[in-house]
Structures are given as structure tokens and as C-alpha cells.
VOTOR-694042 format. One record per residue (C-alpha): residue in one letter; residue number from 1; x, y, z. Coordinates in pm, 1 decimal, padded with zeros to 6 digits. Layout:
N
<"A",NUM,<X,Y,Z>>
...
END
This chain:
427
<"X",1,<-04072.1,05825.5,09319.4>>
<"X",2,<-04427.7,05821.7,09334.4>>
<"X",3,<-04589.2,05469.0,09188.2>>
<"X",4,<-04742.2,05490.7,08845.8>>
<"X",5,<-05124.2,05483.8,08826.6>>
<"X",6,<-05244.2,05157.3,08668.8>>
<"X",7,<-05322.8,05182.8,08285.3>>
<"X",8,<-05646.5,05310.7,08161.2>>
<"X",9,<-05892.3,05235.9,07885.9>>
<"X",10,<-06063.6,05523.2,07694.8>>
<"X",11,<-06357.9,05477.9,07437.5>>
<"X",12,<-06286.9,05742.3,07167.2>>
<"X",13,<-06543.0,05807.6,06887.8>>
<"X",14,<-06267.3,05777.2,06615.4>>
<"X",15,<-06039.1,05529.1,06727.6>>
<"X",16,<-06246.5,05328.6,06945.9>>
<"X",17,<-06023.5,05183.0,07217.4>>
<"X",18,<-05748.3,05362.6,07333.9>>
<"X",19,<-05539.2,05229.3,07609.0>>
<"X",20,<-05306.3,05455.1,07805.7>>
<"X",21,<-05012.1,05297.4,07973.0>>
<"X",22,<-04943.3,05388.5,08320.0>>
<"X",23,<-04687.7,05652.1,08232.0>>
<"X",24,<-04922.4,05798.4,07984.0>>
<"X",25,<-05209.4,05822.1,08254.8>>
<"X",26,<-04971.0,06014.1,08495.5>>
<"X",27,<-04955.2,06291.4,08225.0>>
<"X",28,<-05323.7,06281.3,08137.9>>
<"X",29,<-05380.8,06346.3,08527.9>>
<"X",30,<-05162.3,06668.4,08553.6>>
<"X",31,<-05351.8,06974.4,08556.6>>
<"X",32,<-05135.5,07107.5,08248.0>>
<"X",33,<-05301.6,06833.6,08031.4>>
<"X",34,<-05644.4,06844.5,08198.6>>
<"X",35,<-05646.3,07192.2,08102.6>>
<"X",36,<-05658.6,07072.9,07737.8>>
<"X",37,<-06014.5,06942.2,07802.2>>
<"X",38,<-06125.0,07335.3,07795.4>>
<"X",39,<-05920.6,07445.5,07464.2>>
<"X",40,<-06163.6,07384.8,07158.7>>
<"X",41,<-05953.3,07206.5,06882.9>>
<"X",42,<-06087.5,07432.3,06635.4>>
<"X",43,<-06098.2,07766.1,06822.4>>
<"X",44,<-06417.5,07965.0,06738.7>>
<"X",45,<-06524.0,07690.1,06431.9>>
<"X",46,<-06798.5,07563.8,06672.7>>
<"X",47,<-06998.3,07916.1,06607.4>>
<"X",48,<-07055.8,07776.9,06237.7>>
<"X",49,<-07018.1,07385.5,06286.2>>
<"X",50,<-07210.4,07314.7,06606.3>>
<"X",51,<-07029.1,06974.6,06627.4>>
<"X",52,<-06704.1,07104.2,06655.1>>
<"X",53,<-06681.1,07141.9,07024.6>>
<"X",54,<-06413.0,06867.1,07034.2>>
<"X",55,<-06080.1,06959.3,07230.8>>
<"X",56,<-05715.7,06940.9,07243.9>>
<"X",57,<-05769.0,06676.4,07509.6>>
<"X",58,<-05946.4,06448.4,07273.1>>
<"X",59,<-05685.8,06534.3,06969.9>>
<"X",60,<-05381.8,06447.7,07194.2>>
<"X",61,<-05516.5,06144.6,07314.8>>
<"X",62,<-05559.1,06017.7,06947.2>>
<"X",63,<-05236.5,06128.0,06833.5>>
<"X",64,<-05083.0,05936.8,07137.5>>
<"X",65,<-05261.8,05606.7,07012.8>>
<"X",66,<-05178.0,05659.1,06632.7>>
<"X",67,<-04792.7,05690.6,06782.9>>
<"X",68,<-04853.1,05366.5,06983.5>>
<"X",69,<-04986.8,05195.2,06679.8>>
<"X",70,<-04741.2,05331.0,06429.3>>
<"X",71,<-04442.9,05200.1,06627.6>>
<"X",72,<-04608.0,04848.7,06693.3>>
<"X",73,<-04670.0,04809.5,06337.9>>
<"X",74,<-04298.2,04915.8,06244.5>>
<"X",75,<-04155.4,04708.3,06500.9>>
<"X",76,<-04342.0,04403.6,06366.0>>
<"X",77,<-04238.1,04488.0,06021.7>>
<"X",78,<-03887.1,04516.4,06083.7>>
<"X",79,<-03949.0,04849.5,05905.5>>
<"X",80,<-03570.4,05002.0,06020.5>>
<"X",81,<-03236.6,04899.3,06158.4>>
<"X",82,<-03206.9,04805.4,06537.7>>
<"X",83,<-03036.7,05146.2,06618.3>>
<"X",84,<-03349.5,05338.9,06536.2>>
<"X",85,<-03536.2,05231.4,06825.8>>
<"X",86,<-03313.5,05398.7,07087.4>>
<"X",87,<-03537.7,05665.8,07249.3>>
<"X",88,<-03850.1,05537.1,07083.2>>
<"X",89,<-03977.3,05491.8,07411.0>>
<"X",90,<-04039.2,05860.6,07446.9>>
<"X",91,<-04225.2,05908.0,07115.9>>
<"X",92,<-04583.5,05812.7,07237.5>>
<"X",93,<-04524.0,06089.1,07525.6>>
<"X",94,<-04394.8,06337.8,07311.2>>
<"X",95,<-04719.4,06276.5,07074.8>>
<"X",96,<-04953.1,06287.5,07377.2>>
<"X",97,<-04789.7,06628.9,07498.6>>
<"X",98,<-04712.0,06808.5,07157.4>>
<"X",99,<-05015.6,07072.9,07208.2>>
<"X",100,<-04933.5,07119.6,07579.9>>
<"X",101,<-04872.0,07485.8,07519.1>>
<"X",102,<-05182.3,07571.1,07328.4>>
<"X",103,<-05342.5,07918.7,07408.1>>
<"X",104,<-05696.0,07952.5,07443.5>>
<"X",105,<-05913.1,07903.0,07112.8>>
<"X",106,<-05598.0,07721.7,06986.9>>
<"X",107,<-05403.5,07873.7,06714.2>>
<"X",108,<-05583.2,08206.1,06685.3>>
<"X",109,<-05369.6,08416.3,06897.3>>
<"X",110,<-05063.2,08306.3,06702.3>>
<"X",111,<-05159.5,08540.0,06442.0>>
<"X",112,<-05111.3,08849.1,06710.1>>
<"X",113,<-04831.6,09066.9,06664.4>>
<"X",114,<-04508.7,08935.1,06828.4>>
<"X",115,<-04485.4,09180.6,07117.4>>
<"X",116,<-04842.6,09112.5,07206.5>>
<"X",117,<-04813.6,08738.1,07258.5>>
<"X",118,<-04539.9,08522.1,07404.9>>
<"X",119,<-04451.8,08285.0,07146.1>>
<"X",120,<-04589.7,08010.9,06939.4>>
<"X",121,<-04793.7,07713.8,07141.9>>
<"X",122,<-04483.4,07492.7,07075.8>>
<"X",123,<-04239.6,07767.3,07241.5>>
<"X",124,<-04481.7,07818.9,07514.9>>
<"X",125,<-04518.1,07457.4,07612.9>>
<"X",126,<-04171.2,07495.9,07755.0>>
<"X",127,<-04350.4,07665.7,08100.7>>
<"X",128,<-04572.0,07351.6,08113.6>>
<"X",129,<-04277.8,07099.3,08083.3>>
<"X",130,<-04134.8,07325.4,08390.3>>
<"X",131,<-04432.5,07211.0,08602.3>>
<"X",132,<-04364.0,06999.0,08911.2>>
<"X",133,<-04649.1,06762.5,08836.8>>
<"X",134,<-04569.2,06679.7,08471.2>>
<"X",135,<-04197.8,06642.4,08553.6>>
<"X",136,<-04291.8,06398.2,08839.1>>
<"X",137,<-04527.1,06197.3,08563.7>>
<"X",138,<-04211.7,06170.3,08339.2>>
<"X",139,<-03972.3,06094.3,08611.3>>
<"X",140,<-03939.0,05742.4,08546.1>>
<"X",141,<-03840.6,05792.8,08204.3>>
<"X",142,<-03497.3,05956.4,08304.7>>
<"X",143,<-03384.9,06280.7,08440.8>>
<"X",144,<-03342.8,06443.0,08092.7>>
<"X",145,<-03712.6,06316.7,07961.9>>
<"X",146,<-03874.6,06629.0,07983.2>>
<"X",147,<-03605.8,06775.7,07776.7>>
<"X",148,<-03584.2,06503.1,07511.8>>
<"X",149,<-03942.9,06511.1,07451.7>>
<"X",150,<-03949.9,06883.0,07416.6>>
<"X",151,<-03684.2,06857.9,07165.8>>
<"X",152,<-03872.3,06597.1,06974.8>>
<"X",153,<-04193.3,06792.1,06989.3>>
<"X",154,<-03998.1,07114.7,06813.2>>
<"X",155,<-03838.5,06862.6,06555.2>>
<"X",156,<-03474.4,06919.2,06716.6>>
<"X",157,<-03454.2,06572.3,06840.6>>
<"X",158,<-03195.7,06324.1,06673.2>>
<"X",159,<-03440.4,06038.1,06694.7>>
<"X",160,<-03531.6,05932.5,06338.9>>
<"X",161,<-03871.9,05821.1,06465.2>>
<"X",162,<-03912.7,06198.8,06578.4>>
<"X",163,<-04093.8,06241.7,06237.0>>
<"X",164,<-04387.3,06066.9,06372.6>>
<"X",165,<-04462.7,06396.3,06603.4>>
<"X",166,<-04285.6,06649.2,06399.2>>
<"X",167,<-04266.4,06630.0,06002.3>>
<"X",168,<-04436.7,06618.0,05692.2>>
<"X",169,<-04566.6,06242.7,05785.3>>
<"X",170,<-04649.7,06331.4,06155.5>>
<"X",171,<-04952.1,06178.7,06301.2>>
<"X",172,<-05102.4,06501.4,06421.8>>
<"X",173,<-05207.1,06576.3,06082.3>>
<"X",174,<-05353.7,06228.1,06027.5>>
<"X",175,<-05562.0,06258.1,06349.9>>
<"X",176,<-05653.9,06600.8,06313.9>>
<"X",177,<-05782.3,06568.8,05963.3>>
<"X",178,<-06012.6,06286.0,06051.3>>
<"X",179,<-06131.1,06420.5,06395.6>>
<"X",180,<-06206.5,06768.5,06260.9>>
<"X",181,<-06414.8,06640.4,05963.5>>
<"X",182,<-06599.1,06378.5,06165.4>>
<"X",183,<-06696.0,06656.0,06466.1>>
<"X",184,<-06776.7,06938.9,06179.6>>
<"X",185,<-07023.7,06656.2,05980.9>>
<"X",186,<-06814.2,06748.4,05649.0>>
<"X",187,<-06657.9,06471.0,05418.3>>
<"X",188,<-06345.1,06648.5,05327.9>>
<"X",189,<-06082.4,06518.7,05604.3>>
<"X",190,<-06079.7,06149.6,05512.7>>
<"X",191,<-05721.9,06013.4,05532.9>>
<"X",192,<-05640.5,05625.3,05474.6>>
<"X",193,<-05450.7,05627.7,05792.5>>
<"X",194,<-05432.9,05242.3,05813.0>>
<"X",195,<-05244.2,05240.0,05467.0>>
<"X",196,<-05005.1,05505.0,05592.9>>
<"X",197,<-04907.4,05352.2,05892.9>>
<"X",198,<-04828.3,05024.6,05742.3>>
<"X",199,<-04647.2,05187.9,05471.1>>
<"X",200,<-04418.4,05385.8,05747.8>>
<"X",201,<-04064.0,05285.4,05724.4>>
<"X",202,<-03700.8,05427.2,05856.2>>
<"X",203,<-03477.2,05470.4,05561.5>>
<"X",204,<-03117.6,05616.8,05476.0>>
<"X",205,<-03104.5,05982.1,05315.0>>
<"X",206,<-02885.3,05898.0,05003.8>>
<"X",207,<-02750.2,06263.7,05024.9>>
<"X",208,<-02668.9,06276.9,05365.1>>
<"X",209,<-02665.0,05905.5,05496.9>>
<"X",210,<-02875.8,05972.5,05798.6>>
<"X",211,<-03154.8,05783.9,05937.2>>
<"X",212,<-03483.6,05923.7,05855.9>>
<"X",213,<-03873.0,05865.2,05853.7>>
<"X",214,<-04006.2,05799.0,05517.6>>
<"X",215,<-04278.4,05585.0,05323.6>>
<"X",216,<-04315.3,05311.5,05098.1>>
<"X",217,<-04395.6,05378.7,04726.8>>
<"X",218,<-04715.9,05176.6,04757.6>>
<"X",219,<-04872.2,05435.0,04989.7>>
<"X",220,<-04806.7,05756.5,04790.3>>
<"X",221,<-05176.3,05781.9,04686.9>>
<"X",222,<-05277.9,05770.6,05037.0>>
<"X",223,<-05016.3,06067.5,05126.9>>
<"X",224,<-05132.7,06237.7,04815.6>>
<"X",225,<-05494.6,06202.9,04957.4>>
<"X",226,<-05393.3,06354.1,05290.1>>
<"X",227,<-05247.8,06675.3,05109.9>>
<"X",228,<-05557.6,06695.6,04910.0>>
<"X",229,<-05768.3,06659.7,05260.4>>
<"X",230,<-05573.1,06930.0,05420.7>>
<"X",231,<-05645.9,07175.0,05097.4>>
<"X",232,<-06011.3,07074.0,05137.9>>
<"X",233,<-06045.5,07142.3,05527.6>>
<"X",234,<-05889.8,07475.0,05485.5>>
<"X",235,<-06104.5,07568.5,05221.2>>
<"X",236,<-06419.9,07492.4,05354.9>>
<"X",237,<-06379.4,07463.4,05752.6>>
<"X",238,<-06075.0,07663.0,05880.2>>
<"X",239,<-06094.1,07917.5,05641.4>>
<"X",240,<-06491.1,07956.8,05623.5>>
<"X",241,<-06561.4,08307.9,05616.7>>
<"X",242,<-06773.3,08297.6,05957.1>>
<"X",243,<-06486.4,08100.6,06129.8>>
<"X",244,<-06232.3,08385.7,06002.9>>
<"X",245,<-06494.1,08653.6,06127.9>>
<"X",246,<-06525.7,08520.0,06469.1>>
<"X",247,<-06164.5,08470.6,06472.0>>
<"X",248,<-06072.5,08833.9,06368.5>>
<"X",249,<-06309.4,08957.2,06621.5>>
<"X",250,<-06157.7,08734.0,06898.3>>
<"X",251,<-05789.3,08853.2,06811.2>>
<"X",252,<-05910.2,09217.3,06841.8>>
<"X",253,<-06049.3,09157.3,07178.0>>
<"X",254,<-05738.0,09018.2,07309.1>>
<"X",255,<-05521.2,09255.5,07098.2>>
<"X",256,<-05702.5,09547.5,07267.3>>
<"X",257,<-05676.7,09400.9,07594.6>>
<"X",258,<-05314.3,09365.6,07567.3>>
<"X",259,<-05255.6,09712.7,07396.3>>
<"X",260,<-05473.6,09878.6,07678.0>>
<"X",261,<-05270.0,09674.1,07980.9>>
<"X",262,<-05584.2,09518.6,08097.2>>
<"X",263,<-05390.1,09207.1,08023.6>>
<"X",264,<-05013.3,09117.9,08022.9>>
<"X",265,<-04893.9,08914.3,07734.8>>
<"X",266,<-04744.6,08641.9,07962.7>>
<"X",267,<-05131.3,08600.6,08110.3>>
<"X",268,<-05236.6,08444.3,07783.2>>
<"X",269,<-05048.9,08118.1,07862.4>>
<"X",270,<-05252.0,07900.6,08080.3>>
<"X",271,<-05590.4,08030.8,08050.5>>
<"X",272,<-05869.2,07802.9,07872.8>>
<"X",273,<-06120.8,07916.8,07637.1>>
<"X",274,<-06395.9,08063.9,07877.0>>
<"X",275,<-06146.7,08136.1,08136.2>>
<"X",276,<-05975.5,08403.0,07924.7>>
<"X",277,<-06298.1,08564.3,07793.4>>
<"X",278,<-06409.8,08593.9,08138.3>>
<"X",279,<-06109.5,08744.6,08280.1>>
<"X",280,<-06101.0,09001.3,07998.8>>
<"X",281,<-06468.9,09067.0,08069.3>>
<"X",282,<-06405.1,09118.4,08443.1>>
<"X",283,<-06117.9,09321.5,08372.0>>
<"X",284,<-06307.5,09558.6,08126.4>>
<"X",285,<-06626.5,09601.1,08358.3>>
<"X",286,<-06388.2,09724.3,08631.5>>
<"X",287,<-06197.5,09984.1,08405.3>>
<"X",288,<-06303.2,10318.8,08235.7>>
<"X",289,<-06219.0,10461.2,07889.6>>
<"X",290,<-06328.7,10399.2,07547.5>>
<"X",291,<-06137.3,10086.1,07496.9>>
<"X",292,<-06273.0,09934.3,07822.4>>
<"X",293,<-06618.2,10026.3,07703.5>>
<"X",294,<-06575.8,09887.3,07355.8>>
<"X",295,<-06442.0,09566.6,07472.6>>
<"X",296,<-06750.0,09542.8,07779.2>>
<"X",297,<-07016.5,09647.6,07592.3>>
<"X",298,<-06965.6,09591.9,07208.6>>
<"X",299,<-06714.5,09344.9,07138.5>>
<"X",300,<-06739.2,09053.8,07403.7>>
<"X",301,<-07109.3,09054.1,07346.9>>
<"X",302,<-07091.6,09019.3,06995.0>>
<"X",303,<-06865.9,08722.4,07000.2>>
<"X",304,<-07076.5,08566.5,07288.0>>
<"X",305,<-07421.5,08608.7,07075.9>>
<"X",306,<-07271.3,08537.8,06760.8>>
<"X",307,<-07312.9,08851.7,06630.3>>
<"X",308,<-07018.8,08846.7,06421.2>>
<"X",309,<-06839.9,09107.4,06196.7>>
<"X",310,<-07013.5,09130.5,05811.4>>
<"X",311,<-06828.2,09074.8,05481.5>>
<"X",312,<-06798.4,09423.1,05325.5>>
<"X",313,<-06575.4,09290.2,05047.5>>
<"X",314,<-06450.9,08943.2,04957.5>>
<"X",315,<-06225.1,08858.3,04657.5>>
<"X",316,<-06149.5,08525.3,04554.7>>
<"X",317,<-05829.6,08420.2,04357.5>>
<"X",318,<-06050.6,08454.3,04036.8>>
<"X",319,<-06133.1,08819.1,04139.9>>
<"X",320,<-05798.0,08917.0,04220.4>>
<"X",321,<-05575.7,09100.0,03980.6>>
<"X",322,<-05233.3,08903.8,03853.6>>
<"X",323,<-05027.2,09172.5,04082.7>>
<"X",324,<-04943.0,09013.0,04454.2>>
<"X",325,<-05147.8,09144.9,04730.1>>
<"X",326,<-04877.5,09299.4,04964.9>>
<"X",327,<-04711.7,09063.7,05195.5>>
<"X",328,<-04751.6,09302.2,05496.4>>
<"X",329,<-05143.3,09242.0,05448.9>>
<"X",330,<-05099.7,08880.9,05641.3>>
<"X",331,<-04769.5,08945.8,05758.1>>
<"X",332,<-04741.5,09263.7,05933.1>>
<"X",333,<-05023.3,09300.2,06204.9>>
<"X",334,<-04937.4,09674.9,06317.2>>
<"X",335,<-04916.6,09807.8,05956.2>>
<"X",336,<-05243.8,09627.7,05852.8>>
<"X",337,<-05435.6,09755.0,06199.4>>
<"X",338,<-05332.5,10134.2,06058.1>>
<"X",339,<-05479.8,10085.6,05752.5>>
<"X",340,<-05798.2,09899.0,05918.9>>
<"X",341,<-05852.1,10211.4,06148.6>>
<"X",342,<-05831.8,10458.5,05876.5>>
<"X",343,<-06098.4,10262.6,05717.0>>
<"X",344,<-06342.2,10265.2,05992.9>>
<"X",345,<-06288.1,10605.0,06029.2>>
<"X",346,<-06431.1,10671.3,05675.9>>
<"X",347,<-06692.5,10377.7,05715.9>>
<"X",348,<-06801.4,10560.5,06058.5>>
<"X",349,<-06729.2,10284.8,06284.4>>
<"X",350,<-06545.7,10280.1,06595.1>>
<"X",351,<-06146.2,10235.4,06575.6>>
<"X",352,<-06085.3,09824.5,06588.6>>
<"X",353,<-06416.1,09765.9,06390.6>>
<"X",354,<-06251.1,09704.0,06047.1>>
<"X",355,<-06095.4,09372.9,05999.2>>
<"X",356,<-05875.1,09267.6,05674.8>>
<"X",357,<-05828.9,08907.6,05658.7>>
<"X",358,<-05605.8,08721.8,05419.7>>
<"X",359,<-05503.7,08410.0,05596.8>>
<"X",360,<-05186.0,08226.1,05494.7>>
<"X",361,<-05035.5,07895.3,05577.9>>
<"X",362,<-04736.5,07842.9,05308.5>>
<"X",363,<-04665.8,07533.3,05487.9>>
<"X",364,<-05000.6,07385.1,05342.8>>
<"X",365,<-04870.3,07159.1,05099.1>>
<"X",366,<-04510.9,07137.9,05243.5>>
<"X",367,<-04373.7,06788.0,05140.9>>
<"X",368,<-03978.6,06683.0,05247.6>>
<"X",369,<-04039.9,06284.0,05281.8>>
<"X",370,<-03806.0,05994.5,05185.8>>
<"X",371,<-03976.3,05730.7,04969.2>>
<"X",372,<-03864.0,05379.1,04933.5>>
<"X",373,<-03900.3,05268.4,04582.0>>
<"X",374,<-04044.3,04939.7,04473.7>>
<"X",375,<-03694.6,04905.2,04332.5>>
<"X",376,<-03553.4,04932.8,04647.0>>
<"X",377,<-03392.6,05283.9,04559.3>>
<"X",378,<-03449.7,05571.5,04796.5>>
<"X",379,<-03588.8,05914.3,04653.8>>
<"X",380,<-03691.7,06253.6,04829.8>>
<"X",381,<-04004.3,06403.8,04735.9>>
<"X",382,<-03988.9,06782.7,04759.3>>
<"X",383,<-04194.5,07072.0,04677.4>>
<"X",384,<-04251.5,06951.2,04287.9>>
<"X",385,<-04320.2,06585.0,04403.8>>
<"X",386,<-04258.1,06291.3,04162.7>>
<"X",387,<-04361.3,06342.2,03810.5>>
<"X",388,<-04631.4,06077.6,03711.2>>
<"X",389,<-04602.7,05921.2,04075.6>>
<"X",390,<-04725.9,06205.6,04324.3>>
<"X",391,<-04821.8,06512.3,04148.5>>
<"X",392,<-05032.7,06722.5,04396.8>>
<"X",393,<-04714.2,06902.3,04519.6>>
<"X",394,<-04637.8,07071.9,04214.5>>
<"X",395,<-05000.4,07217.9,04183.4>>
<"X",396,<-04935.5,07362.7,04537.9>>
<"X",397,<-04910.6,07726.7,04443.6>>
<"X",398,<-05241.4,07714.1,04219.3>>
<"X",399,<-05442.9,07523.1,04498.0>>
<"X",400,<-05317.2,07758.9,04784.2>>
<"X",401,<-05405.5,08069.6,04578.0>>
<"X",402,<-05768.7,07918.1,04512.9>>
<"X",403,<-05799.3,07849.0,04894.8>>
<"X",404,<-05708.7,08195.3,05014.0>>
<"X",405,<-05978.7,08472.7,04995.8>>
<"X",406,<-05931.1,08819.9,05060.5>>
<"X",407,<-06196.0,08969.5,05293.2>>
<"X",408,<-06274.7,09282.6,05487.3>>
<"X",409,<-06541.6,09222.7,05783.7>>
<"X",410,<-06703.2,09530.5,05953.0>>
<"X",411,<-06857.6,09498.5,06282.3>>
<"X",412,<-07173.1,09680.7,06166.8>>
<"X",413,<-07277.2,09607.0,05789.9>>
<"X",414,<-07081.6,09811.9,05517.9>>
<"X",415,<-07017.4,09784.1,05155.3>>
<"X",416,<-06618.3,09859.1,05027.9>>
<"X",417,<-06555.7,09910.4,04682.9>>
<"X",418,<-06302.6,09634.3,04575.2>>
<"X",419,<-06074.9,09848.0,04332.4>>
<"X",420,<-06047.1,10144.7,04596.9>>
<"X",421,<-05942.6,09848.9,04868.7>>
<"X",422,<-05723.2,09699.6,04642.8>>
<"X",423,<-05536.9,10013.1,04512.0>>
<"X",424,<-05451.1,10028.1,04902.1>>
<"X",425,<-05352.1,09644.9,04946.8>>
<"X",426,<-05129.6,09561.1,04629.8>>
<"X",427,<-04784.4,09576.2,04581.4>>
END
């Protein structure tokens, strides 16, 4: 067994001093983790918010720091019975590794058709856990450490404290909201992290009798502010029209590269942001045909030079009729693409140069948390919240509806009649 490197101190603009223990240093020094330095946390948002060049590496270090801080606070407070601490030593490393499987430009490729991508980033991370270097870094934690950490990341572990990594109270949300807001230069993502960390407890589920991560009643206003910060960030940053336009173009580039067999789906696992774009560009320039020509001379230059698709149609919740937009618009890429290409032909554009965008995040306000009331009783907060105590979840449907905007982008400027488009998009 190779000796672990000494601990290391990192200066972070968000959390100040972060100390990595020797196991964490070994993990960070693996090629799989170093790769995260070159995957932007917010994908293509830097084309809109120039400061948003922070990476999955930065974020993972931050979540690790919050995990260690939370565990220390909970130990000092005696925030749960002694048996909950079995396996707690793995929680910081699960926090550190929770994003190890991310694709280039983060979440964008998870919106592709299932047969054109290998899977969700949490599923893809298994390939990195199988690497010799990462297994060696985890060796001192036990022969089954990699498998157990992978289970925690997927929310499948039996450890009650696994909720710090995967769940409604996970530290990932607290970290990325604060970090994303800081680097985008917006005021929307402020979360009272300190208040939430000091209110974490492990309590018994009154319905099932098992131990689970929960929160003290005194911190419910901070929890509600976290949900609202998430809403504000989706509305103003993650779903900003130009961010979505850039994302739509990037997805189309990768989709066409895979469909035309310039890339295999499994080749999407591993490349960093620039490495993937470079490889697609290299292969298109050595290939022939209309698809390769569009990729090499039209779409890739448009993305690199920020000549993004334009809004041909934009409809907010207030402008959408009461009937529902058909579910396939967000959930069936193949059917949506067929309509997009039909519209492209009618607008005198090349196939693939119309993008219908109606982003979905149904779990935006998902809340399934145990709260210990001041009386000592334990109550579960579900989708309706607790009236008079935490009310934001009961408004989730309307807030989610307000955050979503139906847009049609075109690579060259066009206009689309809203009534004509909706007639083909409504249920």
C-alpha cells in the first residue's frame, strides 16, 4: 500500500481555507479528479456571465469542505445517536467525488436522446471509480470503499448521513448556489449555509422507524430561502435565454456528431470541455458530407465565436394558454427534432438549425425532509410544506411554471408566429 501524501491547504474564494486530509489529497491528485479542473461548473454560461468560468473541481472541493464542517458540528452537538456514525468517515469522500462522472460542459448532454449518450453523470461515474488510480487512493478506507462511496453518491447507501451527499438537504445545493451566484456576479444565490449546518440532526422517521438526516425547526426559514434561491438562479442564470441558446447549439453539435458516427456515445465519457469540441472539429474537418460541413464551417464556429441562435419566439407562462404544452416537447428529443427540421425547411434554414427549448426541472422544489419541532416531535415536510411554517413548497407549481419559458431559437434571425407554433405544440 503506497503511503498517503501529507494534508494540503487550499485557499478558496468562497470558503477561505480548505484543508484536505491525506486521503482527500490522494483522490484530488488522480487523473480522474484533475480532469474536473477543465469542466466548467455552468457549462456555457460564461458566454453570458463572463465570470462563470469556475469548474467542477472548485465545486467538489467546496462540497468536501462543507461535509467535513457539517460532520464536525453534528459531532460536537451530539446531533444523533451513536450508531449513525458508522460509515461517516466515507461521507467527505463521497462529497468530494459526487461529480466525478460529469460530461464536458456539465449537465447539457444529459438532455440528449438516451441512445446518444451513455447515461446520467452519476451512472457514468462508475467508470471512473473503476480506475486503478482512484481505487489506490481509496484503498486505505477498505476494500469495499469505492462501492460504498458510489452507493452514497447515488442515494442508495444505508448510512443516515448519506443525506448530506444525496437528498433534499444535500450540501451540493448549498455549495453550488453560493458559488454560482458569486462567480456570475448576481445576488440571487445567497443561502444561510451556517444556519443550516448548525441545525442538522439525525432523527427517527415516525412512519418507518429508521434514522434519517433532518433539520431543526429553527432553520426552516433558511431552508425556505435555499429553495427560493434555487428558483431565482434557474430563472435568471441557468435558464437565461442566451445560456439556453448556447446550450441548444452545443447539444445539436454533439447530437449530430454522434448520429453521423463521427463520435460514439461512449466517447463522450472522459473528454474535458475544450477537448471534446476540438475532437469533434478535428473529425469533421477530415470527413465529407453535408453534416460534417455544417459542423465544421457553420455550427462549431458559431459556438466558438458566440454567434448564438436567436429568439424567433418566446412565450412566458403569462402568455401561454391554460392548456398544457405537450410533454413530448421537453421529454421526447426525437419527436421534437422531427418538428424542428420541418420548421427549418419552412424557414429556409438547414436541417438542425431550429431549436425548440422548453427546459424542465420538475424537482426544482422537491422537498422530503424530516423536521424536529421545538416540542421534540418529528414531522415530515413534503410537497405541500407545513402551512404557516414553511409555505414555499405549496407554491411550487406556480413558481416552476413562472420560471419556464418556451422559446424557439433559429441559427439565423427569423420570426415565428406564436399561435401557429402553439397549435403544433399543445396537447
